[in-house]
N, C-alpha and C positions, 0 to 999 in steps of 0.2 A: 543446582540452580537450573531452571528451565530455559535452557538458552540455544539456540540454533548452532551458533559458530561463535568460537572467542578463539582470539590469536595474539599472540606477544612475539616478540624478536627471538630467533631462534640462536643463542650465543655460541654455540660450539661450532657454527659453522665459521665463527671468524676467531674462535679461540680466546672469546673474553667472557666469561660469565658475568664479570662485574658490568661491561657494557649493556649485558641483558636484562640484569636488575634494573636499569635505569629506562628499558625501553616501555613505550606505551602499551597497553592493552585494551583494545576494543572488542566489546561484548554484543551480541544481538540477539534477543528474543528470539522464538519460534514466532510464526506469524499467528494473529488473532489475538483478541481481546483478554481471553484468559490467561493466555502464555505471557502476554506483554506486561498485565498487571502483576502475575507473579515474578515478573524479573525486575519490575519497579519495586516491588517490597523486597526483596532479597537486595536491591542495592540500598533502601534506605534502612533496612535492619542493620547492614554493614556500615553505614555512614555513623559518623561520631555526631556528637549535640553540635548544635551551631550550623547545620546545614541549611540552605534556603531553598524554597521551591516555587518557581514563577508558575502561575496558572493562566494569564492572560485575561482574568476575568474580572479586573477592576475598572469598571467603566466610568469610575471618576477620575482614573488615570489615562487610561486609553480611549481615543474615539476610533470606533470601529468602524472599519472601511477607510480610513485615512491612510496615504500612503506616506513613507519616509526612508530617505535613503539610511538611516541609523534608528534604530527602535530601541530605548532603554528599559530595562525591567523596572517595574514599581517596587519590588522587594528586594534590590541590589543585587541580582543573580548575575549582572552584567548586561550587557549591550549586542545589539544583533543588529549588522550590515548586510547590505547587497552591494557586495563589491564588482559583481559584473552582471549586469541585469540578464534577462532572458529577453525574447523577442518571439512574435508571430503566433502567439497562442492566445488562449483565453486572459491572460494578464494583460491584452490589449482591448477586452472587451467590456463594455458598459463604461462606467466612468474611470477604467482603469486604464495605466500606461504601464507599459514593462518597464520603462526608465524611470517610474515615479519610486520604486524602492518595494520594501517589505511592508505589510499590512497585519494588523490584528483583525481578523475577520470570524464572522458567526455564519449559522445557517440561512440567514436573510441576505447576509452582505456578500457570500462568495459564489464568484463565477464558477468554481471549479466543485465536481459532483462527488470526487472521492477523498475529501479532506474534511476532518471534523474534529469537534474538541472531543477529548476522552473523560474531562472532568467540566462543571459549570457549561458555558455556553461559547467561550472564545477560545481561539488558538492563534499562532503566530504562523502566517504563510509568506512562504518563500516568492510568490508572485513568479513563479519560475526561473527565478536567478541563477545564472550558471555558476555563480560562487557568493555562498552566503558565508560572513566571518562573525563567529560567536568569540567574544570576548568576554570571559568570566571573571567575575571579580577575584582581587587576589586574594592568596592565602588556601586556595583548595587546590586538591590534587585529584579530584574525580568528577565526573557529570555524568548524569542520566537524563535521558527525556524519550517521550514517545515521539514517532515519527509516522504520519498516515499518507497513504496515498505514492508512495515511492516507486521509481520504475515501471509506471505503468503505461508511458507514451513513447517508449522508445530509448528512454535515458537510461544511464548507468550511474550511480552515485558511487562518490569516493571521498574519504576524508583525510585531511591533513593539517599538518602544524609546521612548526618552525622547522624542525629536522626529521620529520615523519611522515609517512604514506600509507593508508590503507586504500587497494584500488578496489574498484569494482564490489563493493561490500555486502551487496545482494546476491551478487553473482549470476543472477538471470533477469528476464523480463518478468513484472508481477501483472496480477489482474488489479482492477480498479478498487480503490480502498481498502488496501491491505494496511494492517497497523503493526508497528514493531515496538519495542523498548529497545534502546540504543546505549549504551555505556562506555565510557573511556576512563581508563586512570593512567595518570603520569606522576611516577614516583619522585620526578624532578618538580613538579607542581605543573598546573594547567596555565597555559598560555593562549594565546589565539587559535582557534580551531576551525578550519575551515571546511565548507559541505562543498563539494565541486559537482557539477552535473555535466555531461556530455551532450546534451540537447536542449536547446533553448526553449523549449515549449514545454518541457516535463519537469512539474514541482513537486511540491508536498507540504504537508504541514508540521509543525512543532507545538508539543504542548506538555505542560508540567514538567518542566526542565529543572534539575536539581542540581547545584553546585554542594558539594560536601568534601570532608576529610575522609579517609578509608584506610585500613591498615590494608597493606601491600597483599593483594590475592595470593591465596595458599598454592595455587595452580601454577604461582610463576616458576616453581624449580622445574616442572614438567616442561614447559615450555622452552627453557634453557637448552633441555636435553631434546627437543625437537619433537616431544611425543604429541602435544598439542598443535593447533593452529589449521582448521579445517576452512578451505574454500578461500581463505582470504590472503592476500600477500600484504605484508609488510616491510617496507623502505625505510632505512636509517640512512640520512645523509651522511658523508665522511665529514668529522669535524673539520677538515682541509678546508670546505665549504661554507663554514658559519662566517 
């Protein structure tokens, strides 16, 4: 699989390999359209029948350029919520307000130069939200999506859920308009997943988000031995804190 970095929990540090088997795994493709498309194809090849993909291109369902606190998928993938808005950047330009929530945008309505669609015309824009919550449809254990333009204005992104977090997932500042394919697997089933930015005016676009059921990745045993997990950190909260 053409990935830049993949990480899972290192169970031997805690003496609990069964615990490691339940830990989520995050994978991020190498930068660029070719690498991202290859990673998406790998994800779809691993998906069982019945997966759902949202492209945000249904203009009879979405009003392009309109903001909302929560945007619901037209195909049942789930919903997307601006939990903590951004401030002070281009999300406050033109007709937009950072406090207005997320938006489905296209090239003609976007105030941002580095975010774009990977298929069709539209994408879901974070509008520089400090926290976006993805609430996937029930019954799936994996999701994958394209992310455009992360970490280009001083921000660093992290991804977290109910009892896990992946910090600073790209590990460095990035140039304008970079594109990656990001996938997350959780054997316990997906719950709400948050994308956090530490900068109030650095956002990203999301496109072609898929929710699926996949077989447990074959590299999980290596994760448990601590042989994989490059550049990212995963912290799993104690069950005592649940």
